MINULUM-347096 format. One line per 5 residues: their letters; for each residue x, y, z of C-alpha. Coordinates in steps of 0.05 Angstrom, whole numbers, padded with zeros to 5 digits. Layout:
A = X/Y/Z | ...
# end
This chain:
MSRLD = 00076/00073/-00318 | 00059/00133/-00315 | 00049/00180/-00256 | -00021/00203/-00234 | -00039/00282/-00233
DAGIA = -00081/00300/-00176 | -00153/00285/-00198 | -00129/00218/-00217 | -00098/00203/-00151 | -00163/00226/-00121
HALRQ = -00211/00188/-00165 | -00162/00128/-00145 | -00168/00147/-00068 | -00232/00144/-00064 | -00237/00066/-00092
TPGWE = -00187/00051/-00045 | -00205/00060/00027 | -00176/00061/00086 | -00112/00088/00043 | -00090/00164/00043
RAGAG = -00035/00207/00016 | 00028/00224/00039 | 00066/00265/00006 | 00093/00220/-00062 | 00053/00158/-00046
ITRTY = -00002/00129/-00006 | -00002/00089/00066 | -00047/00058/00112 | -00046/00030/00177 | -00070/-00038/00203
RFEDF = -00071/-00053/00279 | -00064/-00139/00298 | -00080/-00173/00362 | -00006/-00177/00374 | 00056/-00178/00343
LAALA = 00058/-00260/00306 | -00013/-00236/00280 | 00022/-00175/00250 | 00079/-00216/00218 | 00028/-00263/00191
FVNRV = -00002/-00211/00156 | 00058/-00171/00128 | 00076/-00245/00100 | 00017/-00250/00064 | 00025/-00175/00041
GEVAE = 00098/-00196/00011 | 00053/-00252/-00023 | 00015/-00209/-00056 | 00069/-00158/-00072 | 00116/-00213/-00109
RAGHH = 00053/-00226/-00150 | 00043/-00155/-00177 | 00127/-00147/-00185 | 00113/-00081/-00128 | 00129/-00067/-00062
PDIDI = 00117/-00030/-00005 | 00151/-00008/00048 | 00138/-00046/00108 | 00141/-00009/00186 | 00130/-00059/00233
RYNVV = 00114/-00035/00309 | 00095/-00100/00355 | 00016/-00098/00332 | 00015/-00049/00285 | 00040/-00048/00209
TLALT = 00042/00025/00163 | 00048/00013/00100 | 00072/00058/00042 | 00066/00055/-00036 | 00097/00097/-00092
THDAG = 00126/00082/-00153 | 00199/00102/-00157 | 00205/00098/-00235 | 00149/00146/-00243 | 00171/00202/-00194
GLSPK = 00101/00195/-00150 | 00037/00158/-00150 | 00018/00112/-00213 | -00053/00064/-00217 | 00001/00008/-00200
DFELA = 00000/00038/-00131 | -00068/00029/-00117 | -00081/-00041/-00153 | -00032/-00066/-00100 | -00072/-00026/-00046
RAIDA = -00133/-00058/-00062 | -00099/-00131/-00074 | -00070/-00123/-00013 | -00142/-00105/00026 | -00175/-00156/-00015
G = -00125/-00213/00016
# end
């Protein structure tokens, strides 16, 4: 998978609301009612990521979950990152 250029990243971000560029990746933070709800979300993300064959970095802080995506093989952001981000948000 090839890495997106700056124009490609800007276009993909417009189609992926809630996600922000962070260095060589994109991130989004989600807040939940409690720790168990945050864990349930992470488990759903894990299922989506496994189906996609692409896995986010996940940070859990009680009821706050931050996901970070980048395509290491491409050395930055690729369409794969934005496809997974949209799949995660779709549920």
